[in-house]
Each structure stands twice: as structure tokens, then as C-alpha cells.
C-alpha positions in Angstrom: 18.6 0.3 -41.3 21.0 -2.2 -42.3 23.0 -3.3 -39.1 25.7 -5.3 -41.6 26.3 -2.2 -44.1 26.8 0.2 -41.0 28.9 -2.4 -39.2 31.1 -3.0 -42.2 31.6 0.9 -43.2 32.7 1.5 -39.6 35.4 -1.1 -39.8 36.6 0.2 -43.0 36.2 3.6 -41.5 38.4 2.5 -38.2 41.1 0.8 -40.8 41.4 3.8 -42.7 41.7 6.5 -40.0 39.0 8.1 -40.7 38.0 8.3 -37.3 35.0 11.4 -37.4 33.3 8.8 -40.2 33.9 5.7 -37.8 32.1 7.7 -34.5 29.0 8.7 -37.0 28.6 4.8 -38.4 29.1 3.4 -34.9 26.6 5.6 -33.4 24.2 3.9 -36.6 25.1 0.4 -35.6 24.1 1.8 -31.8 20.8 3.5 -33.0 19.7 -0.4 -34.9 21.5 -2.4 -32.1 21.7 -1.0 -28.8 22.9 -3.9 -27.1 25.6 -4.3 -29.9 28.9 -6.0 -28.5 32.4 -6.1 -30.3 33.0 -9.5 -28.3 29.9 -11.2 -29.8 30.6 -9.7 -33.1 34.3 -10.8 -33.4 33.9 -13.9 -31.7 33.9 -16.0 -35.1 37.0 -14.5 -36.4 39.3 -17.8 -36.9 42.3 -15.1 -38.0 44.3 -13.6 -34.8 45.3 -10.8 -36.9 41.9 -9.8 -38.9 40.3 -10.3 -35.6 42.7 -7.7 -33.8 42.6 -5.5 -36.6 39.1 -5.7 -36.7 38.7 -5.2 -33.1 41.5 -2.2 -33.0 38.6 -0.6 -35.8 35.8 -0.9 -34.1 37.2 0.6 -30.8 38.7 3.5 -32.9 34.9 4.0 -33.3 33.7 3.9 -30.0 32.1 0.8 -30.2 31.4 -1.4 -27.3 33.5 -4.8 -25.9 
């Protein structure tokens, strides 16, 4: 039930093109925090390239903006 562990796993799976695993982890993220938003989660990432890669990975998993 660790939000941080689940969001990190979702990101890693999304970055490594393991979409099924990413989607399963994303479901856990939303179960733990139904109000999750990519906009809020990535707002503090100052490195534009890292932010874009993170958003792309999490969008592949189906997490909402």
C-alpha cells in the first residue's frame, strides 16, 4: 500500500515499455490515491527532459493528467 513504491514502479515499467505491468501498477496508484494527477505529481520536476519522459511513461500506464 505504498504510494511512492507504486508510482515509482509504474514509472519504471512505463519507461521500459512493459505496458501491462505499468497499467497494473497504475491501477494500484489510483486505488491508493483516487485523486492522483500527473500535473501535480510532475510539477516539481525542473529538468524538462526528465519531466517529459516521466509524463510519457505514466501516460502509457493510463494515469490521468
